[in-house]
N, C-alpha and C positions, 0 to 999 in steps of 0.2 A: 243853539246854533252859533256859538261864539268860538273864535279861534284866537289863541295867543301863542306866538312863536318866539323862541329864543329869549325868553324873559328870565331875568334873575331877580328873585325876591329875597331880600335880606331882613330878617327880624333882628332889630337892634335891642340892646339891653339884656339883662339877665333876670331870671327868677331866683329867689333865695328860699329853697324849701328847707327851712331850719328843722333840724332834728328829723329829717326825712319826711316831714309832713308837706304835702302838696296843697297849697292854698291858691285857688284860681282867681286871684285878683291882683297879680303882680304884672310885670312887663313881659315882652317877648312872647306874644300870643298870636295865633291865627295867621299863618302864612300859606297862601296858595297862589297859583299862577293866574287863575281866572277869578276866583273869589277868595277873599280873606276869611270872613265869617258871614254866614247867611242864616236866616231864620225863616222857616216855612217856605212853601212853594215847591218848585221842582228845578233840577238842573239836568237838562237833556241835550244830547248831541253837541257837546262842546269838546274842543281839542286844545291840548296844552303841551308845549315843549319848553324845557328850560331847567332852571335850578332854583330850589328853595333851600335857603341856608340860614343859619343863626350865627350871629357874631358873638353872642354871649353864652351863658350857661343855662341849662334847664328850660328850654323853650317848650311851649305847649301848642299842640294842634298845627301840624305841618302836613301838607299834601300837594299832590300834583295839580288837581283841579281846584281844591279848596283846603283851607285849614279846618274849618268847622262848618258842617251843613246840618244845622239843628232843626228838628221837627219838620224835615222835608219829606213829603209823602213818597216822592220818587226821584231817583238819581239814575238815569238810564242813557245808554248809547254814547257815553263819553269815552274819549281816548286820551291817554297821557303818556308822555315819554319824558321822565323827569329824574333828575339827580337831587337827592335830599341829603344835606350834611348838617349835623348838629352835635353839640357836646351834651351828653346825657339827654334829657328831654323826655317827653311823655305825649302819647297820642299822635303817632306819625304813621301815615299811610300813603301808598302810591297814588291813590285816588283822592282821599281826604283823611284828615286826622281824626275828627269826630263826626259821627253821623248817628241817625236813629230817631225814632218816635216812640213815645211811651206815655208817661204820666203828663197830662197837659197842665199841671200845676194846681188843679182842683180835685185831684184824686181819680180822674177818669183815665183809664188805661186804653190807649188807642191801638189801632192795627200797626204792625211794624212797618218801618220804611222799606220800600221796594228798591233794591239796588241791583240793577239787571243790565245785561248786555254791554258792560263796560270792559275796555281793554287797556291794560296798563303795562308799560315797561318801566322798570324803576331800578335805581341804584341808591340804596340807603346806607349811609355810613354814619352811625350815631352811637358812639361808645357809651355804654351804660344806660341807654334809653330804654323805656318800658312802654308796654302796650303799643307795639309796632307791628304793622301788617303790610304785606305787599299791596293790598287793596285799601283796607280800612284800618285805622289805628284802634279805635274802640268806640263804643256807644257813649253818648253824653250822660252825665249823672245829674240828678236833681233830687234834693232832699234825701240823699242816700239810696235812691232807687235808679236803676239803670234803664235807659231807653233800649229799644230793640230794633233790629233790622233783618231783612230777608234778602240774602244774596243769591242770585241765580244767573247762569249763563255768562259768567264773567271769566276773563283770562288774565293771568298775571305772569310776567317773566322778568328775570333780573336777579338782583342780589341784595342781601341784607347782611350787614357786617357790624359786629361789636355790640349788638343789642342784647339786653337782659331777658326780655320776654317776647321773642319774635314769633310770628305766624306767617305762613306764606300768603294767606288770605286776610286774616284779621289778628290783631294783637290780643284782643279780648272780645268775646261774643256771647255773653251770658244770656240764656233764653232766646238766642237768635238762631236763624236757620240759614245754612249754607248748602246749596245744591248746585250740581252741574258747573263747577268751576274748574278750569284747567290751570294748572300751575307748573311753571318751570323755573323754580327759584332756588338759588343756593343761599344757605345761611352759613356764614363764616367759611365759605369755600366749598361746602358740601351740599349737594342737592338734597332738599328736604321735602318730606311729605306732611309735615306738621302744619295743618291749615290754621289752627288757632293757638296762639301763644299760651303758655302756662303761667297764669297770673294768680295772685292770692287775694287781691282786694281792688276796690274801685280806684282809689288814689294810690299810686305806687311810684316810687322813684328808685333809682339804682342804689341810693344810699339809705333807703328806708329800712327801718328795723324789722327783722324777721319776727313773725308772730311767735310769742312765747319766749323771746330772748330777754336777757337781763336788761338790755337797752330799751326794748319795747316796754318792759314793766316799769322801769324808772321814768320813761317819758309819759306813760299812762298816769302815774301818780302825779307827775307835774301838771298834766292836763286837768286833773281832778282837784287841784288846789282850790279851796273855798269852803263854803258852808252849805249844808244840804238839809232839807226837810222831806218827809215822805211825799213821794210823787203824786199819788192819787188823792191825797188830802187836798192838793192844789187843783189838779186837773178836773176833779169831780165837783168843784164848787158850782152852785146853780148858775152863776153868771157865765159859765162856759158851756152850758148845755147846747146853745145854738151852734157852737163850733162843732161839737160832737155830731149833732144832728145833720149839719151841712154835709159833712164827709160821709156819714152813714148813708144818706140819701143817694149820693153818687155811687156808692158801692152796692147797695141792696135795694134801692128804690124807696119812694116816699112812704109806701104802706108799711114797710118793715123797719123803717129807720128808728122810730121811737123804741120799739121793743129791742132792737139790736143794740142801741146805746145802753139801755138798761142791762142787757146781758153782758156787754163788754165791761161796764163799770163794776157790776156785781162780781164778775169772775176774778177781778183783781183786788177786791176789798174784803177778803176773808178774814176771819178772826181766829181760826183754829190752826194749830201747828202740831208737829210731832205725832205721837201715837194717837192722840185724840182726833187729829185730822184723818189719819189713816183709817181708824175705825169708823168715822162718820161717813167717809166717801167710799168705803169698800163695797157696800151693798147699794149705794146710790151714787154712782159715778156722774150722773147728770147734775148732781148738786155740787160738784167739785169747785172749790174756790182756792185761789192763791192768796196768801197773806203777804202783802207787799209793804207792810209797815216796818218800823225799826223796833226790834224786840229789846227786852231787858231794860225797859223804861227809858230808852233813848228817844229823845224828841228832835235833837239836832246833831248832825255829824259834821265835824270839822276836819279838814285835811290841810296841814301846813308842813310842806316839805315831806319828811318821812314820819312825822308825828300825826297820829290819828286820835281825835278826842271825841267823846260822846257826852252830850249834855242832856239833862232831863228837862221836863217842862218848865221848871223854875230857873233854868239856866245854870244849874249846879253840875259840876263835873262828876260823871259816873265812872269814866275811865280816861286815861291819857297815856299812850305808850308810843315809843318809836318802833317802826317796823322795817324789816328788810325783806326783799324779794327772795323767796325760797324756791318755787318751781311753778311751772305752767301745767295745770291739770285739765285734761279733756274728759268730758262727760256729757250729760244732757245739756249742760252749758259749760263752755270752756272758761276757766277762771285763772287769773294771775293770783297766786297764793303768796301772801305776805305774812311774816311771823315776827312776833316780839319775843325777846329773851327774858322779859320781866316775869318773875315767878308768880306774881299775884294777878296775872291777866285773866285767868279763868276763861269765861266764854268769849273773851276778846283776844285770845292768844293768837288766833289765825284770822286773817281777813282774805276773802276771795273776791276779787273784782273782775267783772266781765270787761270786755274791751270798750264798752260804751263810755262816752263822756259828753258833757254839754256841747262840746265843739263838733261832735259827729252826730249824736242822736238826741241832743237836748236834755239828756238825763243820764243817770248812772245806775247800775245794778250791782249788788254785792251781797255777800253772806259773811257771817262771822261765827266762830265756834271755838271749842277747846281743842279740836283736832282737825286735821285736813279732811278726815272722813265726814265730820259734821258739815264742813263746807260743801262737800261734793254730793252728799246724799240728798237728792231733791224730793223723792217720793217715799222715803222711809227714814227711820231714825229720829233723832232728837228734834230736828228742825224740818221735818217733812212738810211739803206744801208751803214753804216760806222762801221768798226771794225779795230782799229789800230793794226798793226802787226809790231813788232820791232825785230831787230837782233843786237847783241853786236857790237859796233863800232870797236872793235878789233877782230872781227870774223876772224879766219884763214880759209884756203882753205878747210880743212877737215870738219869744221863745216858747211860751205856754201854748200859743196857737200852733206853732210848728210841731211841738211835741204831741199834741192831740191829733193833729193831722197824720203824722207818721204812724202813730199807734193804731188809729182806725184803719188806714189804708193797708198797712202791713197785715193786720189781723183779719181783714175782710177780703183780701185779694183772692183767696180760693173761692169764696162765695160769688165774687164778681165774675170769675171765669166760668163758673157753673151757670 
């Protein structure tokens, strides 16, 4: 029941999303006429008129009522008449920039936030901005997982100009529900019926590299610089069993947790590959395992610039070559394929890296082989049932904890829903 009239909110400072990567710990965040950033609770029956603007570049979270309404169960009965102006930016909406409820931080997925009976008139001018909606910018993200919202009986009118990924209702709404919303919104001067913007990823800026591009491949290799050892050799150490069990309990309950942890760990610690694995699992699919180790006697993988080196258990070099990005291949898993021109590379001629890095998912996944076909064939061929997974050799306890948490929650989400 709050009202704010004729207010101008200015976000000072600029974010610097180097190489297109959005890191949410810079300046120029959370601008709203009633609330800047809020956590839990409700926002009901509030009214806002005025302007929210950014004096710098790449602001995050701008909205008429609020910049960010995180983990709020209900946002209802609010009205806003607002002008929003930004250069580039991310998560901008006539009602709020960020909203949603989802994972509570311990692996428990909650009911979506209810966003209902809100009325917004908005004029958004944000050249190059992403995740921009007439009502909501996008859901908030946590450990790579998106919150969710349920929008109903809302109305939006006005205009959105210059935006990269606009939606008349929401800029992005993964696994969210939108019903009974009236819109009368023009996008770049033309009336639009596109309720949800066309986005490709959680964090996205106008200058972010397109998936599969040479720039994205080069940046991925830059993110991967360092030394790696097999992921599950670390995660499955006995001292981390309690972490596995904690998150398994939250997903499948106390009674099933121990067996579930055993199942998850066993599934990723196979020893068979290639035709031997295909033959073993053909008649017994329930016994299927993936081998996530480093093959060809590699114990440690080092990435330094464009040079990839493999060391054995004694620290002696097995291979070391310079690689160039060749192509982006889509299949059961999408891989950035890198190639060395060294004639003696053999099984290390091609490397295929998934888009994962310690910065995003706390680990990396890759395959290598003498041909692109070797890299892409997951369930047949020379390296069937093999997908190398690595973790930084200097991984601290927080990274290990987060990696286990993400692995358990992602792989048990369907069971949780059932």
